[in-house]
N, C-alpha and C positions, 0 to 999 in steps of 0.2 A: 935511253932512259937511265938516270942515275939511281943510286941505291936509296936515297931519301924518297924519291917519287915512287919507287917500287914498293917500299915499305908502307907508304901512305895508301897506295892502291890496294895492297893486300889487306890492310886494316879495314878500309871501306868495304871491301868485298866480304870480309868476315862479319862485319856489323850488319850488312844487308842480309847475309844468310841467317844471322841470328834473329833479326827482327822478323824475317819471313817464316822461320821455323816456329816462332812464338806467337804468330797471329791467331786470334780467337774470334769467333763470331761476336757481334756487338750485343747479343741478348741470348741468354740461356733460358728457355721457356720451362724446362722441367727441373724441379728441385732435386730429384733423386738421380742426378747424372753420375756417371762413372768417375772414379777417382783419377783415372788416367787422363781423361779429357779435361778435368777441372783443375788439376795441379800443374805447375810449371815443369819444364823439362829438367833432367838431371844437370845438364850443362849450365842452365840458368841458375840453379840452386848452388852449383859449385862456384859460380863467379860472384854471387852476392850473398850477403847474410841478412835474412829477413826475420824480424821479431814475430814470433808465432802467436802473440796475443791477438784476439779478434779485433780489439780496438785499434791496435797499432798496425794491423794488416791493411787497414784502409789508407794508411799514410804512404808517402813515397818511399820506396825501398832504399836502404842505405848500402852502397857498394864500396867494398874495400879493395883497392887496387895496389899492386906492388909499386914500390918507389922507383923501380928501375924502368917503368914503362915510359916510353918516349912521348913526346908531345902529340904526335899524330895518333898514337894508340889511345891516349887519354881523350882526345877529341872524339875518336870513334866510339869509345865506350860511353862517353857522355851523351852522344847522339843516340846510341842504342838504348841507354837507360831512359832518356826522355820519351823516346818513341814507344817504349814498352810500359810506361807508367800507367797509362789508361788501361792497358790490357791487365796489368797486375791488380788494379782496383776492381775490375770486373770479375777476375778470378777469385779475389778475396770475398767479394760480395756473394758470388755463387757458392763458395764454400760455406760462408756464414748462413746463407739461406738453406743450404743442404742439411746443415746441422740443426738449425732452429725450426725449420718448417715442420718436420714430423712431430716435434715436441710442442709447438704452439698450436698448430691446427690439427694435430692427429687426435685419436681417441684418448680418453682419460685413462690414467693408470693409477694404481695405488700410490700413496705418498712414499712408501718405502722403496718403490721401484722407479721413482722419478729421478732422472739425472739432473745435476746442477752444473751449469757451465761456470767455470771459474774465471774470474777476471773480466773487465770490460763491462759494457752496458748490456750485452746479450744475456749474461747470467741474471741480471736484475729483471730483465723482460720476462725470462722464463719463470722466475720465482713469483713474479706478480701476476702473470697471465694464467698459470696453471691452477692456483687456488680459486680464481674466479670461475674458470670452466668447471672445476670440481664441485663448487658450491651450487652452481646452476644445475648441474646434473643431479646432485642430491635433492635439490628443491623440486625438480621435475619428477624424480622417483617418489618423493613424499606426496606430491600432489596427485600422482597417479594412484598411489596406495589409498589416499584419502577418498578419492572419487570412487574407487572400487568398494571401499567400506560403506560409503554413503549409498551407493546403488544397492549393495547387499542388504543394508538396514531398511531402505525404503521397500525393497521387494519383500523383505520379511514382514514388515508392518502391513503391507498391502495383503499379503497372503493370510496374515492373522485376521485382519478385518473381514476378508472374504469368507473365511471359515466361520467366524462368529456370525456373520449374516446368514450363511447357509444354515447354521445350527438354529438360529432364531426362526428362519423360514420353515425348517422341518418341525420345530416345536409348535409353531402356529398352525401348520397343516394338520398336525395330530390333534390339536385342540379344536380345529374347525374354524379358526379365525383367519383374518387376512394376513398376508405376508408383510412384515414390517419394512419400512423404507431403510435401505442401507446407505451409508454415507462414507465416502473416502476420508472425510475430515474428522471422523469420530463423533459426529453429532448424533446423539441418540435421544429421541423424545422421552422425557421423564414419565414414568408410570406413577400416578398419584392415586390416592384412595380418599374417599370421603370419611367423615367422622363416624359413620356407621359401618365402615369397612368396605363399602362398595367402591368399585373402580370409578375414578373421576372421568366423566365423559365429555367435559367441556374444554375445548381448546381455545375459546375466545377469552377466557379469564381463568385464573387460578384460585385455589381455596383461600389463600391469604389476601386476595383482592375482594373477597366477600365481606359484607358488613351488615350491621343491624341499623336500619334507618331510624332517625329520631322523628317520631310522629307527634311529638308534643310541641312542635314549632307553631307560632302564631300564624294562621292562615289569612287573617283579616288585614295585615299590614299593607299599607299602600303609600307609595311615594307621590305626594301631590305636586304636580308640575307648577313651577313658579316662574322660572325664567323662560325666555322665548325658545331656547333650544330644547328644554324639557317638554314644552307644549308641542313642539314639532314631532318629537319622538313619540309622545303619547298618542296624538291623533293619527300618526302614521300607522301604528299598531292597531288602533281601533278601526281604521279604514280597511286593513287587511283581514279583520275578522268577518266582515260582511260577506265577501264571496265564499269564505269557508263555511259559514252557516248555511248559505244557500245550497252549496254543493253537497255537504254531508248530512244536513238535516240532524236527525237524532241517532245516526249510526256512529256512536262514540268509539267503537273499536277501530273502525277505519279512520275516524277523525284523529284518534290518538297516534295511530301509525303515521298519518300524514304530518302531524305536529312534530313528532320526534325526528323525522327526516330533516326537518327544517331547524329544530332546536339543537341538533348535534353539530351544526355548521359553525356558529359563532365562537365556541370554545376552541375549536381547531384553528380557525383563522386568527383569533387573537393570540393563541399560544405560538403559532408559527411566526407572526410578525414580531412578537416580543423576543422570540428566539433569535431571529435575524438581527434585531436591534441590539441584543446583548452581544452578539458576535461582532457587530460593526463598532460598538463603542467600548468593547473590552470591559464590560461591567456586569455585575450580578443582576438577576431579575427579581430578587426578593421573594422567590418562590411562586411568583404569579404564572410562570410558564407551566409548572406542574399543576397548579390549581385550575387553570383554564383547560388543560389537556385532560385532567380528571373529570371535569364537567362534560367535555365532549364524549369521553368514554362512558360516563354514566348515562348520557342521553342515548347513546348507541345501544346500550344494554336495555334501555326501555323499548327501543325498536325491536331488538331480538325477542323480547318478551311478548310484545303484542303481535308479532309475526305468527306466534303459536295460537293466538286467540282469533285474529281476524285474517282471513285469507284474501289478499288484495286481488282485485280484478285487473285485467290488462289496461283498461283506461285509467285506473287509479295509479298503476305503476307509471304510465306515461305522464300523468300529471305530476307525480313525484320528481320525475326527471326534469321536467320543464321548470317546476318551482325551485328545485334545488340549484339548477343552472343559473337562473336569474338571481336568486337570493345570495348565492355564494359571491358572485361578482359584485353585486350591489354592496354587500356588507364588507367585502374586502376594500373597496374604494372608500366606503364611509369610515372604516377604521383608520385608514391612512390619513384622511382629512381630519377627523375629529374622534379620537378614541373615547372621549367622554360622552359624545352623542351615541356612539356605537354601544357602549355598555348600558346606557340608559334605555336604548331600544330593547336590548335583551331583557333588562329588568322588567319592562312593561310586557314583553312577550311571555315571560314566566308568570306574571300575574294573570294573564289571559289563560295560560295552561292550567293554573290552579282553578280558575273558574270552570273550565271545561271538565276537569276531573271531578270537581264537586258535583256537577250535573250528571256525570257518569255514575257516581256513587248513589245519587238519588234514584236513578232508574234501576240500579241493581237492587237497592233496598225495596223499591216499589214492585219489583218482579217483572218489570217491562223488559229487562235484559236478564238472560239466564246466568246465575251465579255458578259458573263451571269450576271444576278444580283448577287450582293454580298450575301453570306450566312448571315442569321440573327445573328449568333454567332459573326461573324466578325464585323458587324455593332455595336453590343452592346459592344464588347471588345475594339475596337479602336475608338468608338464614331464617327463613320462615318455617313454621311447623309443617310436618309432612302432610297434614290434612288441610293445608291452607287453601283458600278459595280465591276466585277472581277479585272479590271485594278487598281482600287483604292486599293483593298486588296493587290495585289502584290506589289504596291508601298510602303505601310506601312510595309509590311513584309521585303522588301529589306532594308528599313531604320533601322528596328530592327537588321537585320544581320550586318549592318555597325556599329551600336553601340556595338554589341558583339565583332566585330573585334577589335574596339579600346580598350575595356575593357581587353581583353585577351592579346593583345600586351602590354598594360600598365602593366599588372601583370607579364608578361615575363621580361619586362625591369626592374622591381623592383628586381627580382631575379638575373638578370645579373649584377646589380649594387652591389650585395652582401648584400641586405637588406631583411627583412622579410615582408610579406604581412601585418601582424597586426601592423607594425610600420607606415604604410601609409594608411590613410583613404580610404575606398572603394568608388567608384563613385556610390552611391546608387541613384536610380531614374534616371539614365542616359539612356534615351530612344532616 
């Protein structure tokens, strides 16, 4: 074996030994590996000069060789460098991850203690990722503090409300009254007093809803039916009066109670349908919703008054349920088909109510019915004198029916003229 072949074999043997000593596993699972296993050997660092920048460490290492090296030595070194390039990339990547991992994915540190990698893209990643994590942590801390404050304030408010309710219950127990109803939402029923200083006992209406009825209204007014629709409405009401007269005879107290359970339905049905129409068409109602609902409320207060005068029997209550169920559905369908017909029917019903209350007053004046003291609810609602009698109550109720007669005939006339109710202002407060 000549000298050239011997040198080539020696160079190849050294290159193979070098590549074997620098072999690394293809993947390093742990970021915090030791510096000895992650860095190249001293012999490899002595044979090449590697730029220590993180961005340049990913590139192929640049090796400076002496000019006196033979052709075989250069070939062996080139082969060794190419075989270890993949290894150097993995090593550089592991070093970069080992430095960046704890900083990017680790716990947050104050801004003064955060290190900044100089040079390359790694430093930019650290500077950009750390403020994001810090802001998220600060937001989480603020949210937790706010939730704690909210819980504390809610608990304090609840405790304060419970203490106030307990104090009211103790005070009521001392006074011998009933325990007030406590509410988490802070809703406390208002304690009102009457004009004479007495406590207001009615929950169905308030003092500002009371009024003085106008008893000077003309009771003899009558709408003469001229067109076919008016005649149908008039004779429909007249036909309904016949079974009522047969059933109640001259018991006008029970008759008034029965009449008010029916008379309170049209205002509620008309107000409800006008309310829905206003919502559908995005338009004003001209005050007619309130006017009809006030009519229904007034009729209901008539019923509350006569409940104190006449105690209904069980079969009279059953009759009220049956009549109200039939009349409500019939009037509902009639108002949808023809509002002018529905208002005309109510106008004629109120005329019949005036006639019934007029007969009631005649029996009271003749002494056939005892003129008992007026119920307290009627005195407070119509602002009657403290010594008012039943005759005074029937008088103001009849005046209310006369006003309802005028309002419904007026609404029917608006429809007969081809106009809409919302184009004509409603007679609010017309009592």
